[in-house]
Backbone as a chain_set.jsonl record, in Angstrom:
{"seq": "MKTVTELRREHNLPLPLNKDSLYKPIERKQKKFNPLVISKSLQAALPFASKPKDIPSRRRPLYERRRAVVMEPHERKVHALVQHYHLIRHEKMKKRKLKDEEKRKMHEAEKAKDEQISKKRQREERRGRYREQDKLNKRIRQTK", "coords": {"N": [[0.856, -1.179, 0.0], [0.702, 2.156, -0.968], [1.452, 5.553, -0.077], [-0.383, 8.627, -0.598], [1.291, 10.691, -1.268], [3.583, 9.362, -2.23], [2.495, 8.145, -4.539], [1.818, 10.445, -6.004], [4.351, 11.508, -6.514], [5.469, 9.475, -8.085], [3.886, 9.549, -10.405], [4.264, 12.117, -11.231], [2.477, 14.184, -10.437], [1.013, 17.335, -9.618], [0.536, 19.13, -6.477], [-2.787, 19.119, -5.237], [-4.827, 21.947, -5.926], [-6.609, 24.318, -4.158], [-8.784, 26.699, -5.086], [-10.069, 28.549, -3.486], [-8.382, 28.872, -1.395], [-6.299, 30.429, -2.175], [-4.33, 33.426, -2.049], [-5.564, 36.634, -2.63], [-5.709, 39.963, -3.943], [-7.081, 42.513, -1.843], [-10.05, 44.139, -2.435], [-11.396, 47.16, -1.942], [-14.039, 49.485, -1.726], [-13.736, 52.961, -2.178], [-14.473, 55.052, 0.48], [-16.907, 57.571, 0.672], [-17.489, 60.407, 2.351], [-20.173, 62.349, 3.447], [-20.353, 65.924, 3.43], [-20.069, 67.854, 6.453], [-22.912, 69.373, 7.644], [-23.997, 72.337, 8.945], [-26.587, 74.095, 10.355], [-27.67, 77.443, 9.543], [-28.747, 78.951, 11.641], [-27.75, 77.646, 13.878], [-25.031, 78.025, 13.45], [-24.891, 80.765, 13.77], [-25.356, 80.971, 16.473], [-23.116, 79.873, 17.573], [-19.886, 80.364, 19.204], [-17.17, 82.415, 17.922], [-14.754, 80.928, 17.657], [-15.629, 78.335, 17.349], [-17.027, 78.285, 15.019], [-17.544, 77.068, 11.677], [-14.799, 77.108, 9.428], [-13.927, 76.263, 7.035], [-13.605, 77.2, 4.027], [-14.61, 76.693, 0.737], [-12.113, 75.951, -1.728], [-11.018, 78.141, -4.333], [-11.147, 77.971, -7.92], [-9.595, 79.653, -9.532], [-7.056, 81.746, -8.295], [-7.589, 84.641, -6.204], [-7.444, 88.086, -7.29], [-5.957, 89.716, -5.587], [-4.262, 87.881, -4.434], [-2.66, 87.134, -6.535], [-1.26, 89.362, -7.406], [1.797, 91.221, -7.116], [3.161, 92.293, -4.062], [4.303, 95.321, -3.099], [6.0, 97.027, -0.745], [5.586, 100.212, 0.762], [8.063, 102.689, 1.636], [7.673, 103.547, 4.305], [5.995, 101.522, 5.28], [7.747, 99.385, 5.049], [9.662, 100.053, 6.985], [8.1, 99.963, 9.298], [7.36, 97.27, 9.271], [9.896, 96.058, 9.545], [10.553, 97.0, 12.089], [8.584, 95.754, 13.66], [9.359, 93.118, 13.249], [11.838, 93.174, 14.547], [10.994, 93.625, 17.17], [9.655, 91.211, 17.593], [11.824, 89.461, 17.434], [13.36, 90.302, 19.627], [11.585, 89.719, 21.703], [11.406, 86.964, 21.383], [14.041, 86.18, 21.987], [14.175, 87.016, 24.66], [12.28, 85.299, 25.764], [13.567, 82.854, 25.337], [15.816, 83.183, 27.019], [14.487, 83.418, 29.47], [13.304, 80.905, 29.64], [15.577, 79.255, 29.787], [16.614, 80.171, 32.197], [14.531, 79.464, 33.944], [14.689, 76.713, 33.671], [17.206, 76.248, 34.76], [16.689, 77.082, 37.403], [14.811, 75.139, 38.095], [16.358, 72.81, 38.002], [18.158, 73.361, 40.055], [16.379, 73.474, 42.189], [15.431, 70.834, 42.191], [17.81, 69.487, 42.824], [18.276, 70.504, 45.361], [16.021, 69.555, 46.652], [16.448, 66.782, 46.455], [18.708, 66.576, 48.052], [17.684, 67.395, 50.546], [15.858, 65.335, 50.92], [17.546, 63.162, 51.123], [18.851, 63.758, 53.499], [16.657, 63.678, 55.243], [15.973, 60.973, 55.014], [18.221, 59.783, 56.124], [18.023, 60.747, 58.752], [15.578, 59.582, 59.512], [16.333, 56.918, 59.386], [18.212, 56.794, 61.442], [16.506, 57.354, 63.592], [14.832, 55.111, 63.492], [16.716, 53.113, 64.029], [17.411, 53.771, 66.646], [14.94, 53.364, 67.915], [14.627, 50.611, 67.488], [16.767, 49.671, 68.991], [15.927, 50.372, 71.566], [13.624, 48.772, 71.745], [14.832, 46.269, 71.579], [16.363, 46.224, 73.95], [14.283, 46.315, 75.811], [13.007, 43.899, 75.206], [15.046, 42.116, 75.941], [15.162, 42.511, 78.717], [12.661, 41.59, 79.422], [12.905, 38.875, 78.719], [14.886, 38.102, 80.507], [13.622, 38.297, 82.967], [11.819, 36.223, 82.862]], "CA": [[0.0, 0.0, 0.0], [1.51, 3.359, -1.081], [0.781, 6.767, 0.384], [-0.788, 9.544, -1.668], [2.49, 11.447, -1.63], [4.41, 8.492, -3.072], [1.824, 8.013, -5.831], [1.944, 11.712, -6.711], [5.736, 11.618, -6.982], [5.688, 8.502, -9.173], [3.173, 9.963, -11.619], [4.567, 13.546, -11.439], [1.251, 14.979, -10.297], [1.216, 18.449, -8.666], [-0.362, 19.171, -5.315], [-4.105, 19.649, -5.614], [-4.919, 23.365, -5.59], [-7.94, 24.801, -3.818], [-8.799, 28.103, -5.521], [-10.541, 29.402, -2.38], [-7.303, 29.057, -0.427], [-5.284, 31.319, -2.721], [-4.367, 34.822, -1.635], [-5.886, 37.561, -3.706], [-5.708, 41.34, -3.412], [-8.33, 42.971, -1.237], [-10.624, 45.254, -3.175], [-12.332, 47.905, -1.111], [-14.536, 50.708, -2.341], [-13.337, 54.17, -1.479], [-15.622, 55.617, 1.189], [-17.116, 58.991, 0.443], [-18.257, 60.95, 3.459], [-20.911, 63.572, 3.14], [-19.826, 67.047, 4.204], [-20.795, 68.206, 7.663], [-23.792, 70.509, 7.382], [-24.448, 72.994, 10.164], [-27.607, 75.071, 9.966], [-27.274, 78.848, 9.709], [-29.136, 79.433, 12.973], [-26.797, 77.074, 14.838], [-23.755, 78.708, 13.234], [-24.989, 82.112, 14.34], [-25.322, 80.86, 17.929], [-21.796, 79.389, 18.017], [-18.833, 81.385, 19.353], [-16.362, 82.516, 16.699], [-13.745, 79.861, 17.598], [-16.259, 77.071, 16.971], [-17.705, 78.388, 13.726], [-16.791, 76.393, 10.605], [-13.998, 78.058, 8.653], [-13.441, 75.624, 5.824], [-14.192, 77.85, 2.856], [-14.166, 75.911, -0.418], [-11.047, 76.614, -2.48], [-11.443, 78.655, -5.622], [-10.37, 77.416, -9.047], [-8.582, 80.657, -9.856], [-6.784, 82.569, -7.112], [-8.078, 86.019, -6.251], [-6.515, 89.065, -7.858], [-5.063, 90.169, -4.514], [-3.267, 86.833, -4.19], [-1.766, 87.014, -7.68], [-0.45, 90.558, -7.66], [2.992, 91.382, -6.292], [2.979, 93.314, -3.034], [5.497, 96.134, -2.897], [5.737, 97.877, 0.418], [6.049, 101.594, 0.759], [9.202, 102.819, 2.563], [7.185, 103.625, 5.686], [5.524, 100.174, 5.623], [8.929, 98.548, 5.223], [10.25, 100.392, 8.285], [7.199, 99.443, 10.339], [7.481, 95.807, 9.247], [11.209, 95.726, 10.116], [10.473, 97.273, 13.522], [7.787, 94.676, 14.254], [10.204, 91.925, 13.246], [12.833, 93.346, 15.613], [10.304, 93.397, 18.444], [9.428, 89.766, 17.709], [13.113, 88.84, 17.709], [13.715, 90.622, 21.024], [10.681, 88.944, 22.568], [11.801, 85.558, 21.269], [15.289, 86.01, 22.742], [13.838, 87.114, 26.09], [11.599, 84.054, 26.134], [14.603, 81.827, 25.409], [16.584, 83.407, 28.247], [13.612, 83.104, 30.599], [13.15, 79.45, 29.672], [16.838, 78.704, 30.294], [16.699, 80.538, 33.613], [13.572, 78.611, 34.657], [15.251, 75.351, 33.656], [18.289, 76.269, 35.757], [16.04, 77.12, 38.724], [14.182, 73.841, 38.33], [17.427, 71.858, 38.317], [18.651, 73.697, 41.403], [15.342, 73.083, 43.133], [15.432, 69.373, 42.268], [19.017, 69.083, 43.547], [18.043, 70.842, 46.771], [14.999, 68.623, 47.128], [17.097, 65.478, 46.608], [19.597, 66.701, 49.21], [16.827, 67.387, 51.736], [15.282, 63.999, 51.052], [18.618, 62.278, 51.602], [19.055, 64.076, 54.918], [15.512, 63.172, 56.008], [16.074, 59.511, 55.045], [19.268, 59.466, 57.099], [17.467, 61.023, 60.08], [14.58, 58.542, 59.786], [17.06, 55.671, 59.628], [18.764, 56.886, 62.801], [15.378, 57.226, 64.526], [14.426, 53.695, 63.505], [17.746, 52.326, 64.721], [17.257, 54.051, 68.085], [13.724, 52.694, 68.348], [14.883, 49.162, 67.522], [17.649, 49.418, 70.159], [15.082, 50.433, 72.76], [12.781, 47.569, 71.749], [15.686, 45.123, 71.871], [16.672, 46.278, 75.396], [13.057, 45.956, 76.515], [12.796, 42.458, 75.008], [16.056, 41.398, 76.74], [14.736, 42.572, 80.134], [11.479, 40.694, 79.579], [13.408, 37.502, 78.671], [15.64, 37.822, 81.725], [12.694, 38.144, 84.083], [11.094, 34.958, 82.729]], "C": [[0.902, 1.242, 0.0], [0.707, 4.56, -0.577], [0.456, 7.648, -0.816], [0.427, 10.325, -2.162], [3.375, 10.626, -2.563], [3.799, 8.343, -4.466], [1.972, 9.28, -6.669], [3.349, 11.872, -7.291], [5.996, 10.685, -8.164], [5.07, 8.984, -10.489], [3.373, 11.444, -11.96], [3.306, 14.409, -11.421], [1.496, 16.122, -9.307], [0.249, 18.329, -7.479], [-1.724, 19.684, -5.76], [-4.254, 21.089, -5.089], [-6.369, 23.751, -5.34], [-7.975, 26.298, -4.127], [-9.249, 29.044, -4.405], [-9.432, 29.697, -1.383], [-6.218, 30.007, -0.919], [-5.464, 32.741, -2.193], [-4.71, 35.682, -2.832], [-5.957, 38.974, -3.124], [-7.096, 41.735, -2.899], [-8.82, 44.184, -2.014], [-11.682, 45.923, -2.307], [-12.758, 49.149, -1.866], [-14.075, 51.889, -1.5], [-14.568, 54.776, -0.816], [-15.704, 57.115, 0.915], [-18.023, 59.496, 1.55], [-18.949, 62.231, 3.021], [-20.347, 64.719, 3.965], [-20.711, 67.341, 5.41], [-21.618, 69.463, 7.39], [-24.283, 71.057, 8.72], [-25.414, 74.087, 9.747], [-27.136, 76.492, 10.288], [-27.6, 79.355, 11.108], [-28.169, 78.906, 14.034], [-25.44, 77.746, 14.687], [-23.764, 80.094, 13.865], [-24.874, 82.057, 15.859], [-23.95, 80.434, 18.45], [-20.842, 80.545, 18.263], [-17.915, 81.337, 18.139], [-15.387, 81.351, 16.556], [-14.34, 78.551, 17.104], [-16.948, 77.118, 15.616], [-16.878, 77.698, 12.646], [-16.078, 77.414, 9.722], [-13.47, 77.456, 7.368], [-14.19, 76.18, 4.61], [-13.713, 77.065, 1.633], [-13.138, 76.671, -1.245], [-11.56, 77.022, -3.86], [-10.572, 78.04, -6.717], [-9.24, 78.367, -9.429], [-8.32, 81.483, -8.607], [-7.29, 84.0, -7.295], [-7.002, 86.948, -6.804], [-5.49, 89.512, -6.814], [-3.95, 89.161, -4.253], [-2.225, 86.78, -5.319], [-0.824, 88.202, -7.825], [0.739, 90.629, -6.691], [2.748, 92.51, -5.295], [4.301, 94.027, -2.829], [5.185, 97.101, -1.771], [6.295, 99.27, 0.193], [7.218, 101.686, 1.749], [8.761, 102.855, 4.033], [6.723, 102.24, 6.159], [6.701, 99.24, 5.893], [9.57, 98.79, 6.585], [9.41, 99.813, 9.421], [7.33, 97.926, 10.425], [8.798, 95.355, 9.889], [11.19, 95.917, 11.63], [9.7, 96.169, 14.247], [8.606, 93.39, 14.314], [11.262, 91.992, 14.343], [12.193, 93.092, 16.975], [10.057, 91.903, 18.667], [10.725, 89.04, 18.066], [13.524, 89.063, 19.155], [12.872, 89.799, 21.981], [11.079, 87.474, 22.584], [13.073, 85.284, 22.081], [15.034, 86.074, 24.238], [13.186, 85.835, 26.584], [12.606, 82.914, 26.269], [15.389, 81.936, 26.709], [15.766, 83.022, 29.466], [13.456, 81.592, 30.753], [14.405, 78.786, 30.244], [16.984, 78.969, 31.791], [15.762, 79.664, 34.449], [14.081, 77.172, 34.741], [16.355, 75.223, 34.707], [17.716, 76.247, 37.171], [15.443, 75.768, 39.074], [15.226, 72.792, 38.708], [17.972, 72.097, 39.714], [17.663, 73.222, 42.461], [15.314, 71.57, 43.309], [16.639, 68.86, 43.039], [18.846, 69.332, 45.038], [17.053, 69.868, 47.403], [15.604, 67.238, 47.379], [18.002, 65.469, 47.836], [18.787, 66.626, 50.507], [16.252, 65.997, 51.984], [16.328, 63.02, 51.588], [18.856, 62.507, 53.088], [17.905, 63.508, 55.749], [15.532, 61.647, 56.072], [17.099, 59.074, 56.083], [18.743, 59.639, 58.519], [16.447, 59.944, 60.46], [15.251, 57.208, 60.1], [17.623, 55.657, 61.043], [17.654, 56.726, 63.854], [14.929, 55.772, 64.633], [15.427, 52.846, 64.263], [17.635, 52.516, 66.236], [16.04, 53.335, 68.651], [13.946, 51.185, 68.473], [15.792, 48.797, 68.698], [16.825, 49.383, 71.439], [14.215, 49.179, 72.861], [13.601, 46.344, 72.112], [16.03, 45.07, 73.357], [15.472, 45.826, 76.208], [12.804, 44.454, 76.415], [13.791, 41.641, 75.831], [15.656, 41.389, 78.213], [13.587, 41.605, 80.393], [11.953, 39.242, 79.589], [14.142, 37.125, 79.953], [14.713, 37.604, 82.918], [11.941, 36.832, 84.01], [11.859, 33.847, 83.242]], "O": [[1.77, 1.375, 0.864], [-0.522, 4.588, -0.639], [0.968, 7.431, -1.914], [0.557, 10.583, -3.358], [3.862, 11.139, -3.571], [4.515, 8.409, -5.465], [2.215, 9.217, -7.874], [3.51, 12.32, -8.426], [6.664, 11.063, -9.126], [5.67, 8.84, -11.555], [2.728, 11.965, -12.869], [3.107, 15.257, -12.291], [2.118, 15.909, -8.266], [-0.701, 17.546, -7.488], [-1.8, 20.596, -6.583], [-3.859, 21.4, -3.965], [-7.239, 23.544, -6.185], [-7.265, 27.077, -3.491], [-8.854, 30.209, -4.381], [-9.522, 30.653, -0.613], [-5.312, 30.354, -0.161], [-6.577, 33.195, -1.93], [-4.192, 35.467, -3.928], [-6.237, 39.145, -1.938], [-8.125, 41.341, -3.448], [-8.075, 45.143, -2.219], [-12.714, 45.335, -1.984], [-11.959, 49.785, -2.553], [-14.032, 51.82, -0.271], [-15.588, 54.989, -1.471], [-14.697, 57.823, 0.928], [-19.172, 59.072, 1.674], [-18.379, 63.069, 2.323], [-19.904, 64.503, 5.093], [-21.92, 67.113, 5.394], [-21.085, 70.486, 6.96], [-24.896, 70.346, 9.516], [-25.098, 74.91, 8.888], [-26.317, 76.707, 11.182], [-26.82, 80.104, 11.697], [-27.811, 79.622, 14.969], [-24.767, 78.012, 15.683], [-22.763, 80.538, 14.427], [-24.353, 82.988, 16.474], [-23.652, 80.611, 19.631], [-20.955, 81.591, 17.623], [-17.884, 80.342, 17.414], [-15.206, 80.834, 15.453], [-13.636, 77.74, 16.502], [-17.405, 76.088, 15.119], [-15.648, 77.735, 12.69], [-16.649, 78.429, 9.323], [-12.653, 78.07, 6.682], [-15.254, 75.693, 4.231], [-12.518, 76.8, 1.509], [-13.262, 77.879, -1.445], [-12.403, 76.356, -4.462], [-9.43, 77.645, -6.483], [-8.096, 77.958, -9.624], [-9.264, 81.882, -7.925], [-7.4, 84.492, -8.418], [-5.812, 86.632, -6.785], [-4.307, 89.667, -7.118], [-2.833, 89.536, -3.896], [-1.066, 86.43, -5.094], [0.293, 88.051, -8.318], [0.658, 90.135, -5.566], [2.197, 93.554, -5.645], [5.295, 93.418, -2.434], [4.237, 97.883, -1.838], [7.317, 99.47, -0.465], [7.341, 100.827, 2.622], [9.407, 102.259, 4.895], [7.013, 101.831, 7.283], [6.676, 98.425, 6.816], [9.974, 97.844, 7.261], [9.94, 99.249, 10.379], [7.403, 97.363, 11.518], [8.825, 94.403, 10.669], [11.741, 95.103, 12.371], [10.11, 95.709, 15.313], [8.557, 92.66, 15.304], [11.55, 90.988, 14.993], [12.778, 92.425, 17.829], [10.223, 91.393, 19.774], [10.73, 88.126, 18.889], [13.979, 88.14, 19.831], [13.385, 89.247, 22.955], [11.092, 86.823, 23.629], [13.164, 84.273, 22.778], [15.599, 85.292, 25.004], [13.49, 85.345, 27.672], [12.518, 82.107, 27.194], [15.608, 80.948, 27.41], [16.273, 82.382, 30.387], [13.474, 81.069, 31.867], [14.318, 77.879, 31.071], [17.422, 78.104, 32.549], [16.137, 79.183, 35.518], [13.919, 76.504, 35.762], [16.431, 74.235, 35.437], [18.183, 75.499, 38.03], [15.553, 75.306, 40.21], [15.012, 71.988, 39.615], [18.218, 71.153, 40.465], [18.044, 72.652, 43.483], [15.189, 71.072, 44.427], [16.525, 67.914, 43.817], [19.214, 68.502, 45.87], [17.232, 69.421, 48.536], [15.31, 66.599, 48.39], [18.058, 64.482, 48.57], [19.143, 65.904, 51.438], [16.171, 65.545, 53.126], [16.019, 62.157, 52.409], [19.042, 61.556, 53.847], [18.125, 62.934, 56.816], [15.143, 61.078, 57.092], [16.878, 58.118, 56.826], [18.98, 58.796, 59.385], [16.45, 59.451, 61.588], [14.798, 56.463, 60.969], [17.531, 54.656, 61.754], [17.838, 56.054, 64.869], [14.678, 55.268, 65.727], [15.051, 51.97, 65.043], [17.749, 51.562, 67.006], [16.101, 52.765, 69.741], [13.508, 50.561, 69.44], [15.617, 47.753, 69.325], [16.991, 48.501, 72.282], [14.087, 48.593, 73.936], [13.14, 45.479, 72.857], [15.996, 43.999, 73.963], [15.604, 45.06, 77.163], [12.436, 43.81, 77.398], [13.434, 40.59, 76.364], [15.797, 40.368, 78.885], [13.537, 40.911, 81.409], [11.457, 38.447, 80.387], [14.044, 35.995, 80.432], [15.016, 36.79, 83.79], [11.456, 36.365, 85.041], [11.393, 32.708, 83.207]]}, "num_chains": 1, "name": "protein.A"}
């Protein structure tokens, strides 16, 4: 009696193929979500921060967007001044952040030092308490 495998090898037959067991690419339909519709009355009641601001994009950009903006000399000076103020503010914020970080590190180091001292003190207190308990236990044993 021969096994199925031996017979297949003798007659050069391939493994039987089950078409349902083959891997095939997954085909999923693209989901299309309907746009969120908020009624005008509800939009009017909402605060500005919560109002919908997604304005549909235009096919052609507006004229204002396409034209080149050339600043007047006065505008240029004002813009440069505002930029300088922003730079100064940014640098101050950086310095303040570094200073706060330094303070925080110092505070953490001080806190760790205090904690170490308190742990040492607690350890000494415990040792003293255990000594007292041991003396008391020795007296009790001696009296028995």
